[in-house]
VOPAGU-2260 file (C-alpha; in pm, 1 decimal, decimal comma):
REM VOPAGU-2260
SITE   aa  ch    i         X         Y         Z
SITE  MET   A    0    2568,6    4379,5   -1862,9
SITE  SER   A    1    2722,0    4066,9   -1713,7
SITE  ASN   A    2    2571,5    3726,4   -1695,9
SITE  ASP   A    3    2540,6    3521,1   -1376,8
SITE  LEU   A    4    2749,7    3248,7   -1541,9
SITE  ASP   A    5    3036,0    3497,8   -1585,0
SITE  ASN   A    6    3035,5    3590,7   -1215,5
SITE  ASN   A    7    3007,4    3235,5   -1082,2
SITE  PRO   A    8    3265,6    3001,4   -1238,0
SITE  SER   A    9    3135,4    2697,4   -1045,2
SITE  ARG   A   10    2790,8    2725,9   -1200,9
SITE  PRO   A   11    2890,6    2561,3   -1533,9
SITE  LEU   A   12    3047,2    2272,2   -1340,8
SITE  THR   A   13    2725,0    2228,7   -1145,1
SITE  ILE   A   14    2524,2    2219,9   -1465,3
SITE  LEU   A   15    2769,2    1968,9   -1613,8
SITE  ALA   A   16    2749,7    1751,9   -1301,9
SITE  TRP   A   17    2370,4    1751,1   -1318,3
SITE  ALA   A   18    2381,5    1664,7   -1687,9
SITE  VAL   A   19    2614,9    1372,5   -1623,1
SITE  LEU   A   20    2394,2    1254,2   -1334,9
SITE  VAL   A   21    2083,6    1264,5   -1552,7
SITE  ALA   A   22    2266,7    1078,6   -1830,5
SITE  VAL   A   23    2384,7     807,7   -1590,2
SITE  ILE   A   24    2039,8     766,9   -1436,6
SITE  GLY   A   25    1884,4     753,1   -1782,9
SITE  THR   A   26    2131,9     489,2   -1897,4
SITE  VAL   A   27    2077,7     276,2   -1587,5
SITE  LEU   A   28    1701,2     300,3   -1625,1
SITE  TYR   A   29    1730,5     210,0   -1993,8
SITE  TYR   A   30    1894,6    -120,6   -1904,6
SITE  VAL   A   31    1737,7    -195,7   -1565,6
SITE  LEU   A   32    1377,0     -86,0   -1615,7
SITE  PRO   A   33    1283,8    -354,4   -1874,2
SITE  VAL   A   34    1418,1    -627,8   -1645,8
SITE  VAL   A   35    1233,5    -490,6   -1344,3
SITE  LEU   A   36     907,0    -449,2   -1536,4
SITE  LYS   A   37     935,0    -802,8   -1672,4
SITE  ALA   A   38     993,1    -935,9   -1321,0
SITE  ILE   A   39     692,9    -741,6   -1187,6
SITE  GLY   A   40     476,3    -874,3   -1469,7
SITE  THR   A   41     593,8   -1229,9   -1409,5
SITE  ALA   A   42     528,3   -1198,1   -1036,4
SITE  GLY   A   43     179,7   -1062,1   -1105,1
SITE  GLY   A   44     100,8   -1341,5   -1347,9
SITE  LEU   A   45     232,7   -1602,5   -1107,5
SITE  PHE   A   46      31,3   -1446,4    -824,7
SITE  ILE   A   47    -289,9   -1465,6   -1029,7
SITE  ALA   A   48    -216,2   -1820,4   -1146,6
SITE  VAL   A   49    -134,2   -1945,1    -797,9
SITE  SER   A   50    -435,1   -1772,7    -642,9
SITE  THR   A   51    -676,3   -1922,6    -896,2
SITE  THR   A   52    -539,8   -2273,8    -943,3
SITE  GLY   A   53    -314,8   -2329,2    -644,0
SITE  LEU   A   54      51,8   -2411,5    -618,4
SITE  ALA   A   55      23,3   -2682,7    -884,8
SITE  THR   A   56      62,2   -2404,4   -1142,4
SITE  ALA   A   57     408,4   -2323,4   -1016,7
SITE  GLY   A   58     545,1   -2664,7   -1112,4
SITE  VAL   A   59     901,8   -2726,4    -997,9
SITE  VAL   A   60     930,3   -2387,8    -828,3
SITE  GLY   A   61     643,3   -2469,2    -594,0
SITE  SER   A   62     869,2   -2501,4    -290,9
SITE  TRP   A   63     972,2   -2135,9    -293,9
SITE  VAL   A   64     657,7   -1976,8    -435,0
SITE  ALA   A   65     447,6   -1990,4    -118,3
SITE  PRO   A   66     692,1   -1810,3     114,4
SITE  VAL   A   67     781,1   -1548,8    -147,3
SITE  ALA   A   68     417,0   -1487,1    -236,1
SITE  THR   A   69     327,4   -1462,2     132,3
SITE  ILE   A   70     601,0   -1207,6     198,0
SITE  GLY   A   71     506,8   -1008,7    -111,9
SITE  VAL   A   72     135,1    -998,4     -35,7
SITE  ALA   A   73     198,5    -916,4     331,4
SITE  THR   A   74     436,0    -635,0     240,1
SITE  LEU   A   75     186,2    -495,9      -9,1
SITE  ALA   A   76     -96,3    -515,9     245,6
SITE  VAL   A   77     102,8    -347,9     521,9
SITE  THR   A   78     219,9     -73,8     286,7
SITE  GLY   A   79    -131,6     -15,3     157,0
SITE  ALA   A   80    -273,6      -6,5     508,5
SITE  GLY   A   81      -6,7     240,1     617,2
SITE  VAL   A   82     -79,5     468,6     323,6
SITE  ALA   A   83    -454,5     447,3     389,3
SITE  VAL   A   84    -412,5     522,9     760,5
SITE  LYS   A   85    -185,7     818,1     680,8
SITE  HIS   A   86    -437,5     955,8     429,7
SITE  VAL   A   87    -727,0     911,8     672,3
SITE  SER   A   88    -536,7    1068,4     960,8
SITE  ASP   A   89    -446,8    1371,4     746,8
SITE  SER   A   90    -808,9    1408,4     636,4
SITE  VAL   A   91    -940,2    1369,2     991,5
SITE  ARG   A   92    -737,8    1667,9    1107,7
SITE  ASP   A   93    -902,9    1887,5     846,8
SITE  LYS   A   94   -1260,0    1753,5     877,9
SITE  PRO   A   95   -1307,1    1572,2    1210,3
SITE  TYR   A   96   -1687,5    1557,7    1201,6
SITE  GLU   A   97   -1708,7    1424,6     848,0
SITE  TRP   A   98   -1478,0    1135,0     941,9
SITE  GLY   A   99   -1594,3    1084,0    1300,0
SITE  LEU   A  100   -1946,6     964,0    1228,3
SITE  PRO   A  101   -1849,6     694,7     972,2
SITE  LEU   A  102   -1571,3     571,1    1199,8
SITE  LEU   A  103   -1816,2     549,5    1489,9
SITE  GLY   A  104   -2054,3     360,6    1260,7
SITE  VAL   A  105   -1782,3     110,5    1173,3
SITE  PHE   A  106   -1695,2      72,5    1540,3
SITE  ALA   A  107   -2063,8      19,8    1625,8
SITE  GLY   A  108   -2091,5    -257,7    1369,8
SITE  PHE   A  109   -1777,0    -417,9    1506,6
SITE  ALA   A  110   -1904,9    -389,3    1863,2
SITE  SER   A  111   -2242,5    -534,5    1761,9
SITE  THR   A  112   -2079,7    -832,2    1593,8
SITE  LEU   A  113   -1853,5    -881,4    1891,4
SITE  ALA   A  114   -2152,9    -869,3    2125,4
SITE  LYS   A  115   -2336,7   -1129,9    1917,7
SITE  ASP   A  116   -2033,1   -1355,5    1888,4
SITE  THR   A  117   -1948,1   -1350,5    2257,4
SITE  GLY   A  118   -2297,0   -1464,3    2349,6
SITE  LEU   A  119   -2424,6   -1161,6    2535,4
SITE  ASP   A  120   -2796,8   -1228,4    2574,2
SITE  SER   A  121   -2884,5    -882,1    2695,3
SITE  ASN   A  122   -3078,8    -676,2    2442,5
SITE  VAL   A  123   -2960,4    -357,6    2611,8
SITE  ILE   A  124   -2594,5    -416,7    2527,9
SITE  SER   A  125   -2679,6    -528,8    2176,0
SITE  GLY   A  126   -2901,5    -223,9    2127,2
SITE  CYS   A  127   -2633,8      12,9    2255,9
SITE  SER   A  128   -2395,4    -108,4    1991,5
SITE  ALA   A  129   -2649,2     -57,8    1710,1
SITE  GLY   A  130   -2721,9    -426,3    1679,5
SITE  SER   A  131   -3055,1    -595,1    1641,2
SITE  PRO   A  132   -3205,2    -767,0    1944,9
SITE  ARG   A  133   -3155,5   -1141,3    1975,1
SITE  TYR   A  134   -3469,6   -1356,2    1978,8
């Protein structure tokens, strides 16, 4: 009874190539991962320090901290919002009624606040958007 490795001579080379690739990736991660984790930890600590005490914490690097922190926080927020919207949109396809009512409730609150802020004195419009009447 023959083995698949005997019939396919390129199979051992494929296995060897995968083994070399895994070894290279492991070696790179061994040297790069500690540096990256230290940088992420430093950025997190700097973010917390700057957000609690201001840019005075940064000391001499204060001139570059604000733009870098702004870009980092904005990128994180946009990425998080994109992931949340994708998750919600996937869930809405499966259960439209379970998601529809809360989304309409959020929209009603937004519309009510908008109606109050824009100075609409009509109780009908405020009542239609689930707001309380203005007295």
